[in-house]
N, C-alpha and C positions, 0 to 999 in steps of 0.2 A: 588608522582603528577601522576595524571591519565594520560594515553596517550590519545594524541588528537586524534579524529577519522578521520579515512581515508575512503574516499569514495570506495565503492565497485568496482571490476574492470568492472562491467556490468553497471556502473553508471558514467563512467568518464566524462570528459567536452565535449565529443561528443555526449552525449545520448540526449540531447534538441534538436541537430542538426536532427536528424533522426525521435525521437518520438514524438516530441511537436504536428506535424500535424496529429499524428496517429488517433487521435478522431475528428471526426466531431463537428461543434458548437453544433448542435442538439443533438448529444449524449452527450456531457458535459452537456447541461442543463437536461437531462434525468437522469445523475449521480447525479447532484446536488439535484434533486427532489426527487430521491429514499433515498439519505442520510438525508434529510429534513424529510421525510416518516419515515423511519426506527428509525431514531434518536430521533423522536418526538420534533425537533428542533423548536425553537422560537426565535426571534429577542432578544440579549441580552444574550442567552447562551453561554457557553464556550465549546470549542472544541480542543483539542489535534490532531494534524495531526502527525503521526510518519511516517518517511520517505517523507515528503512533496515535495521534488522534486524541481521542478522551480515553484511550486505554483499554479500549474492548480486548483485544487479543493479548496486549503485555500482562494486563491484570490475570486473564486466564491462564497464560502460561507460567506466570509466577505462582499460581496456586497450585500448579503440578510440581513445584520445585527446581523451576528453571531460574537462573539468574539472568534479568532481563534490563536493559538500557532502553528506554524508549526516548525518541529526539522528535520534536514537532515545533513547526513555527508559531502556532496560536498558543499565547498564553492562557486563554479561556478554555481551550480544549484540555490543557497540560493541568489545570487547576481541577478539573473535573477528574482525570486520571489519578490525580495526587490523593483525593478527596476518596475514591472509591478504591483506592490503590492496597498493594499487598507489600509486605515487607520486602520480596524478592524483586520490586520492580523499583528502576531509580528512573525519574523523568529529567529531560534536559530542554532547555529551550535552545533551539538551534536550527540549522539549516539543512535539510536532508542532502544538498548538493554538496557541502562543506562541514561534515559532522566533526566537532571537535571531541572525539573518543579516541582513548588507545585500542589498538588493535586487539587481536588473539579472540576474537568471538568464534565461536562453533557454527553459528548460524546468523544471516543477516535476513531480515525481511523486508521487502517492499510490497505490502499487501493491501489487498482490497481496493485496486486500481488506482493506488498511490503516484504510478509513474505516467508522465506524459504532459502534466499540466503546464509546464513552462515549454522551452523550445528545445530540439532534438539534443544540442549541445549539452544543455542542462541535465537531459536523461542520462547522457554519457557520463557527466560529472557525478552524477547519484551512483551508476553503476561501477564507476572506477573508484570511488570512495569505498564504497561495500566490497570490492576487490581487497583494498589495503586493509579494511578493518577485519577481515577474515584470517584466521590462522592458516596455514597449510593444510590442504585437503577440507577445507571448512566449505559450507554450503550456502548458496543464494537461492533464494525464493520469491519468484515475482509472481503476485496473483493478480488477475483481472477477470471481467467478463470475456468469453472466449467470443473473439471475431467471427469465426466461421458461422457461428448460431446467431450471435447478437446482429450481426450484419445483414442477416436474413429478415430479423424481426424489429428493426429498428423504429422507435417510436418518434414522430415529431413533435409530440406533445405529451409532458407528464406532469401529473400533481401529486402533492403529498400535502397532509394537513395534521394539525395538533391542536385539537380544541377548534377555537375560532381562527387560528392561524394557520395562514396558505403558502405553500411554496409552488408557484408554477414555472415551467421550464418549455422551452420552445426550442427544438432542436433540429440541427441540419447536418450533413455531412459531406465533407469536401474530399472525393476520392484521390484527387492529384496530391493532396497533403497528407491524407489518411487523418484527416481531423474531425471531431466532433464540435461544432461552434454550438454554443448554448447560449439563448438568451434567457435570464432569470428574473422572476419578480419574487420577492419576499415579502409578506404581508403578516407583520407581527404588531399585536395590538393596535391594528387599524391604520398602522402607518406602513407605506407601500416603498420599497427600495427595489431597483432596477440595477443590474449588473450585467456583464458577459463574461465568459472565458471560453478556453478550447480545451480540449484533450486530444492528445495523440493516440490513436485507437490501434496500437500494434497488433500485428498476427503474431503468431509463435514463431515462423519462420524469420521473420524480421529481427525479432528479439534474439532468435537463435544466432543469426549471423553477427548481431551486434555483441554479445556477450562473448562469442569466440574472438572477435576481433580485439577486443579490449583486454584479453589474457586468460579468460576463464576455460574449462575444459569439462569433459563429460557432462554434456548438455542433455537434459530429458524432459519431456512435457507430459504433464497429468491432469486429470480432472479435479473436480472438487472433493472426491473420496480418494483422491490419491493413486487413482488407476491410471493406466495408460489412455491418453488425451485422445478423445474420438471427435469426427466432424459435428456430432451432435450434441457435445458436451456444453454444460450450459456455462461453467467457469474453467479458466485454465491457470495451471501452476507450471511456469518455467522453471527448472532447477539446474544449476550449474555450480561447479566447484573451483575453489581455487586451486591451482596445479600444487603437487607435493613438492617440497624442494627435493634436489639431486641427493639421492643417497636414502630417500625414505622410501 
């Protein structure tokens, strides 16, 4: 019997407390616009949102008439997504590396730096699962901080607060492995919890090589507004397609 998916330590029950206010309403509308543009989305199309979290993107797209299936390993975040949900959004508890969904999606999202928290073999599993879930000609969108910019402005300490609660993080970067290693302290209701995690900080050329090797084609790179990616762009979106079948 398959193991029940467990939430990654970086996305435990306090994640929404500190991060859900991170993006402004204006920035969120821009994200949805970019996804619509790069995904070629129209009302009625089907989208799979891997690591959907508390449904920020899924609920937004559902409100625009898209049929969404969101998958996440955190029951806590899924509860929030459902509570604030939209009839066009369906949420499933599952593992993004092994999503138990039927295929035939127009777009698969791996959005908001959701890739890289496990091992590289796990990242390959996510992207392979996304390829299987797409219909021929369907589009994969992988979004994250743009390392060309982020690598030059890397902060070794960040802090976020919500009332009296605090999230403190100490970061370092391993250039050999391409990993950000983070030591985290979460203080909620006066109780302190410490944990650590790492994130594989892929550059766009690495991601491009990876998705081509896995069987995608027509790979392009864009910024947060859907324009051509530049060295100074803040965020990056890699778009790739599932190849069309013979005769199409």
